N, C-alpha and C positions, 0 to 999 in steps of 0.2 A: 593520762600521761604515762609514759613507760620509761623503764631504765633497764640496763643489762647487768646481770650478775653472773660472775664466773665462779664455778664450783667444780670440785673433784668428785662429787657424788651424783648419781643418776637419779633424776626425778622425772615424773611424767607431766604432760601438759594438763593443767587444771589443778595440780598439786600446789602446795605452799612451799616456798623457799624464802628464808629470812623474813617471814611474815607477809609475803606478797604472793599473788596468784600468778602462776606461770602461763604465759600466752604462747611462746614459741621456745623450741629447744634446738641448739646447734652444737655439734660435736667439733671441738677445736683440735684435740688430740685423742685419737681412738685408744681404747684400753688394750693392753697386751697381757692377757692372763698368764702366758708362759713365763713372762718376766715379772709377774706379780705387780704390774704397773697399772694404776688406775688411769682412766681417761680424764680429760678436762672438757667441761661443757659450759657453754654460754646460754643463759636463760633470759629471755625477754619477759619482764614481769610488769604487771599493771600496778602503778603507784597511785594511791588516792591523792587528790589535790590537797595542798596544804593552804591554810588560811594565812594571808599576809598580815602581819601586825603593823600598825602605823608607826612611824618614827617617834611620835610623841609618847607612845606607850612604852617604847624601849628606853627612853631617857628619863623615866620617872624615878623617884627616890626608891631604893630597895627596901624591902620589908624589914621590920625590926627583927634582929636575930639573923639576918642574912649577911654573910661575911663575903663581900666582893672587894676586890682590889680597887684602889682609887687610881685614876689616871694621873699622869704628871700635872695636868692642869688643875686637878681637884686638890692636890697636895699643896700645903703651904710650907713656907720655910725654905731654907737653903741646905742643900746636901753638900757637906764638905768631905773631901777625900783626904785621908791621912796617909802620908807616904809610908812605904814599908821600911822597916829598920834594917 
């Protein structure tokens, strides 16, 4: 699997950018040294495949000591709004 990363820094093919290996490089905006302006480059990088977690694994009870917000369905009680004075 691949993805495109845009950068203002020059890297070569085979180098690492943002932790991924560069497969292709394309110049979007060429650099202008007289104006001290950097170029802009698109890098096609190889992304390792990610493992998909099952839905049931995501809906498990969080670990003790893990502070996650409850969804409105998980909260009990009524929220009453007090008018401003």
